[in-house]
N, C-alpha and C positions, 0 to 999 in steps of 0.2 A: 504493499500499499503506498502511496506517494507520501512524503512530509506533509504536505497541503490537506490530504485526505486523513491522515491521523490527527492533526490539528482539529480540522473540522469535526471529527469522531469524538475527539475529547470535549470540544464544546457541546456537542449534541448530548452528552453525559450530564455535563454541569447542568444544561438547561433543562433535561427533564428529570434529575435526582438533586433535590434540596439538599446540597452535601452539608449546609449549616446547620439543617434541623437536628436538634438534640435528640438522642435516643431518650427513651422513657426511663423512668426510674428502675434502677436494678437492671438494665439491659447493659450498662457499660461494663461491668466485670464480667457479665455472662457473654458479651460480644467479644471481648478480649481472649476467654477461654475459646470460645468456640470458634473464633477464627482461625486457630493453630489447626484444629482438625478439621474443619469445614474446608479450607482451602489448600490442604496438603496435596490433594489429588490433583491441581490444575484448575479447579472449578470449585465454588462454593455450592455445599448443596443444602438445600433447605430441609428442615427435620420433616418428621411424617406428618402428612395432611390426612387426619381422619375422613375428611370429604371424599377421598379416593375409594376406601372401601366402602363407604355408604352408598356411594354412586354404583359401583360395582355390585353390589347386593341389591339395590332398588332399581337402579337404571331411571328410564323415563317415569316410572310409575309414581314415585315420590321425589323427584328432581326438586321442585321448589321447596318442600321441608328441609331437604338436604342444605340447600343454598341458605334458608333462613337461620338452620342450625349452625353453618359455618361460613358466616360474612366476611371471616378472614381467607378463605381459599381462593386462591388466585385461579384454579381450574374451575370452580363455580363461575366465577365472571367470566373466564374464556369462553366455556361453553355457551352461556347467555350472550356474549358479544357475537360469537361465531354463528349461532343459530339467527341472531337478528340481521347479521350481515346477509345471510342466505337469502332471507327475504327479498332482498334488492329494491326496497322502497326507500323515500327520503327519511320517513319517521322512523322506520327500523335502521336506517343507517345511524342516525342521531343516537337511537337507544343503544346500538352496538357500541357506539363511541362511548358513552356514558359508561356502559359495562366495562369495556376495555381498560378505560381510566380508573375505575374503582378496582378493578383486578389488579392494575400496576401499581396503584399504591399500596395496595394490601400485600402485595409480593414485595414491594422495596422495603417496607417496615419489617417483613419476616426475614430478608435477606440480611439488612443491618444489623436485625438482633441475632443472627447467624454468624456474624463477622464478616460480612462482605464490606468493600469499600469500593470507591471509583477505581477502576483500572483492573479490579479482579474479574475473572471469567465466571460464567455462570453455566455449569454442566448439562449440556441437554441430555446427556446420558442418564441422569439421574431423573425418575419418574416424577419425585416431588417437585423439580424445578420447572417442568413443561408447563403447567397451568401459568405461570409467570410469564414465561417465554413466548407463549401463545397469546395472553393480553398484549404483549410488546407488539406483535404482529397484527393482531386485531387492531390495535389502536393506531397503528400505521395505516392500514387499508382502511380503516373507518374516517380517519382525520383526511385522508385524500379525498375519498368519496363526499365529503361534506365542504371541501374546498380548503382544508387548513394543509396545504401542499408543505410548508415548512415543517410543522410538527410531524407531518406523514414521513418525510426525509429524515428528521432527527430521529425518530424511533426505528427506521431503518437501519441508521447508521449505529445507533446503540446497539441495536440487535446483532450486526455483523461484530461490533467490538466486543461485546460479552459472549457470544456464542454463535461462531461461524458453522458449526453443526446445525444449530436451531434454524438459522437463515436459510441454509440448504434444504432443510426438511419442509420449513413452513412456506417459503415463497411460492412454493409450485404445487403444495398439497391444501393449503387453507382456502379460504373464502376466494373466489376470483374476483379481480378487479371490478368485471362488469358482471351483472346477473347474468345468470345461466338461462339459455332459451328455454322456455316452458316444456316444449318437447323433448328436450335431453332431459329433463327431470322425470318426466312421465314415463319416458322408455327406461329409465333405471332408477326405479324407485328403491330406497334402503341402500344407495351405494354411500351416504355419508354415515352410516352406522357402524 
């Protein structure tokens, strides 16, 4: 990556993440201890997300209850954002943006509590990180759709910086930039499951 792109990526992180925001009481010592363990494999690893097991157990049948019970789960917000973005309407794009931003902030809080600092990687390989990384990409897609191209670019740069494997996976498989042709959806029901 060229030097100007690296600097631009660093600015993107600073603009997305409030690096001056203090941690909540008790998180400082916890953060210092967690940092050594969480970042030693080259990328921060979020702690277990109980919503993952509940979603696996209940799926769509009780999805809203899982979201209500786990408002700090980035995965829940990512799923809401992705679902809204699939609708392809202006109202749904705005809702998708709101869901993605909520999940992004929940994820940043959890990452910081786990010892993450600006400049650290966030390993896509860890299932517990994927909800946050999906929120970053959904935020990029939604921001682009609602005309916030600068924010969309910052989110994409941030994703490149913290997890190239996540960007590689998500930029081709998540919600397409343009709504799908209704005929395509009808021909292949259930492909998103």
